[in-house]
C-alpha positions in Angstrom: 322.9 -27.2 141.9 322.2 -26.9 145.7 321.4 -23.4 146.5 322.0 -21.6 150.0 319.6 -18.4 151.0 320.5 -15.4 153.2 318.1 -17.1 156.1 319.0 -20.0 158.0 322.5 -21.2 156.9 321.8 -23.9 156.0 321.8 -26.0 152.7 318.7 -26.9 150.7 317.5 -28.4 147.4 315.5 -27.2 145.2 312.6 -24.1 146.2 310.8 -24.8 149.5 307.7 -24.2 147.1 306.4 -24.6 143.4 304.6 -21.5 141.9 301.2 -22.4 140.3 303.1 -20.0 137.6 306.1 -22.9 137.2 303.7 -25.5 137.4 301.9 -24.4 134.7 305.7 -23.5 132.4 306.5 -27.2 133.4 303.6 -28.3 132.1 303.5 -26.2 128.9 306.7 -28.0 127.6 306.6 -31.5 129.2 303.0 -31.8 126.8 304.4 -29.9 123.1 307.6 -32.2 123.6 305.2 -35.0 123.4 303.7 -33.3 120.7 306.8 -33.3 118.8 307.2 -36.4 118.9 304.5 -37.7 117.2 304.0 -34.9 114.8 307.9 -35.0 113.7 307.1 -31.9 111.4 305.6 -29.9 114.0 309.7 -28.9 115.1 310.1 -27.4 112.0 307.2 -25.6 111.7 307.4 -23.6 115.1 310.8 -23.7 115.5 313.0 -20.5 114.5 314.6 -20.7 110.8 315.7 -17.2 110.8 315.6 -17.5 106.4 311.8 -18.2 107.1 311.3 -15.8 109.6 312.6 -12.7 107.6 312.5 -14.0 103.9 309.1 -16.0 104.2 307.0 -14.8 106.8 306.6 -17.5 109.6 306.6 -14.1 111.9 304.8 -17.0 114.6 308.8 -18.3 115.5 310.5 -16.1 117.8 307.6 -17.5 120.3 306.9 -20.3 120.1 310.4 -21.9 119.0 310.9 -21.1 123.0 308.9 -24.4 124.1 310.6 -26.6 122.0 313.1 -29.0 122.5 315.2 -31.3 121.0 313.4 -34.6 120.4 317.2 -36.0 119.8 318.4 -35.9 123.1 316.0 -36.1 126.4 318.5 -34.2 128.6 317.6 -31.4 126.7 314.4 -30.3 128.2 315.2 -32.0 131.4 318.0 -29.6 132.1 316.1 -26.7 130.9 313.2 -27.8 133.3 315.3 -28.8 136.0 316.5 -25.0 136.2 313.2 -23.2 135.4 312.1 -25.3 138.7 315.1 -25.0 140.8 315.5 -21.0 140.3 312.2 -19.8 138.5 310.4 -20.9 140.9 312.2 -19.2 143.8 311.3 -15.9 141.3 308.1 -16.6 141.1 307.5 -16.3 144.6 309.2 -12.8 145.0 308.0 -11.8 142.5 304.0 -12.8 141.5 302.4 -14.8 138.7 302.1 -11.8 136.7 305.7 -10.1 136.4 307.5 -13.2 136.2 305.6 -14.5 133.3 305.6 -11.5 131.3 309.7 -10.9 132.2 309.9 -15.0 131.3 308.2 -14.9 127.5 309.8 -11.1 127.5 313.5 -13.0 127.3 312.4 -15.5 125.2 311.2 -14.1 122.5 313.5 -11.3 122.3 316.0 -14.4 122.6 314.0 -15.6 119.8 315.0 -12.1 117.4 318.7 -12.5 118.0 318.3 -16.0 116.8 316.4 -15.1 114.1 318.9 -11.9 113.1 322.0 -12.9 114.0 323.0 -15.0 111.0 321.9 -12.1 108.7 325.0 -10.6 110.2 327.2 -13.5 111.0 326.8 -14.5 107.2 327.1 -10.6 106.1 331.0 -10.3 107.2 331.6 -13.7 106.0 331.9 -15.8 109.1 329.0 -18.4 108.1 327.9 -20.4 105.0 324.1 -18.8 103.7 323.0 -23.0 105.1 323.0 -20.9 108.8 320.3 -19.5 108.4 318.3 -22.4 107.1 319.0 -24.1 110.7 316.4 -24.5 113.3 316.8 -23.7 116.9 314.2 -24.8 119.1 314.7 -24.9 123.4 313.6 -22.2 126.8 317.6 -21.6 127.5 317.2 -17.8 126.3 314.1 -17.5 128.7 315.8 -19.1 131.6 319.1 -17.4 130.6 317.4 -14.9 131.4 315.7 -16.4 134.5 318.7 -17.0 135.7 320.3 -12.9 135.5 316.7 -11.9 137.4 318.0 -15.0 140.1 321.8 -13.3 140.1 320.8 -10.1 140.8 317.7 -10.2 143.0 320.1 -12.4 145.5 323.4 -11.3 144.3 325.3 -13.5 147.6 323.0 -16.4 147.8 325.6 -19.4 147.9 325.4 -21.9 144.4 327.0 -25.5 145.3 327.2 -27.2 141.4 326.8 -30.8 141.8 329.6 -31.6 139.4 332.4 -30.2 139.1 331.7 -29.3 143.7 331.9 -25.9 143.0 330.1 -23.2 145.5 330.1 -20.1 143.9 327.9 -16.5 144.8 325.0 -15.8 142.5 326.5 -13.1 141.3 328.8 -15.3 138.6 325.9 -18.0 137.7 326.0 -16.3 134.4 329.3 -16.3 133.7 330.3 -19.8 134.9 327.3 -21.2 132.9 328.8 -19.1 129.5 332.5 -20.4 130.3 331.1 -24.0 131.1 328.6 -24.2 127.6 331.8 -22.9 125.5 333.7 -25.7 127.0 331.5 -28.2 127.1 328.1 -27.4 125.1 329.5 -28.8 121.3 328.0 -27.0 118.3 324.7 -28.0 118.9 324.1 -25.6 121.5 322.6 -22.1 120.6 325.3 -19.9 121.9 323.1 -17.1 120.5 320.1 -17.4 122.2 322.1 -17.4 125.8 322.6 -14.4 125.0 320.0 -13.0 123.8 317.6 -14.3 126.8 320.5 -11.8 128.8 320.4 -9.1 126.8 317.1 -8.9 126.7 316.6 -9.6 131.1 319.5 -6.8 132.0 318.0 -4.3 129.5 314.7 -5.1 131.4 315.5 -5.3 134.8 317.3 -2.1 134.3 315.0 -0.1 133.2 312.6 -1.5 136.0 314.8 -1.9 138.4 312.2 -5.1 139.6 316.0 -6.5 140.2 317.8 -5.4 144.1 320.9 -5.8 142.5 321.9 -4.4 139.0 325.3 -5.1 137.0 326.7 -2.0 137.0 330.7 -0.8 135.8 330.6 0.7 139.3 329.3 -2.7 140.7 331.5 -4.8 138.8 334.7 -2.7 139.4 333.5 -2.6 143.9 333.0 -6.1 143.4 336.6 -6.4 141.6 338.3 -4.8 144.3 336.3 -6.7 147.5 337.7 -9.6 145.1 341.7 -8.4 145.5 341.2 -7.6 149.3 339.4 -11.1 150.3 342.9 -12.4 148.8 345.2 -10.0 150.0 344.0 -11.1 153.4 343.7 -14.6 152.5 347.5 -14.1 151.5 348.6 -12.2 155.1 346.8 -15.4 157.4 348.3 -18.3 155.3 352.2 -16.2 156.0 350.5 -15.8 160.0 350.0 -19.3 159.3 353.3 -20.7 158.5 354.7 -18.6 160.3 353.4 -20.0 163.7 353.7 -23.2 162.0 357.7 -22.7 161.6 357.9 -21.6 165.3 356.2 -24.4 166.5 358.8 -26.5 164.5 361.4 -25.0 166.2 360.3 -25.1 169.5 360.2 -29.3 169.3 363.9 -29.8 167.3 
């Protein structure tokens, strides 16, 4: 991804500076990943497994799972750490290390409780089988999605440029686009509940603390929708004028 700030108007890749708190998070995740490779049982013990958390007292799991990643697909940890560096560094610079790490942990732990609880709801509704209660979940994605939400609400008008596919959009649409892409291409091993949990907890936190400059409210959604429709009408009018001038020029040459 590329990000374009409000100052300077240029296109840049990544943050200009990586705060120490983000460096520590990157290193901690890397150390835990190496530990997982060396001790395979580490993942089963510290990932979130609904049955172990609610029925066998593994109460640490909503905290510890967020430091672990899949050892079968290295892209899992690489993507999470890349996004943490890309967006978390800028948020940490704006907020300061204490506020940033508090928010990061709250989003990650809150998403862990979602992951531990929602399978029981699905089983009760007949959507999932009881076997889903035994499936462990690992990854920092809940905390990462919380960071992405805070970034998109703090700088909603910044331009984000995806490398693949090459699409540019405003930061306020980052979370909806990521949900769409993960549902479309994520496959069965993606914890959509964890992603949603990080976003919900992050939104509630930001709503209460007011850390973000722009909160996602119903009024703002209506405002942005009206602005989007106005822009579409304006582009349509501009296109019609361009077509009219083109036809006039064609008649002039014939």
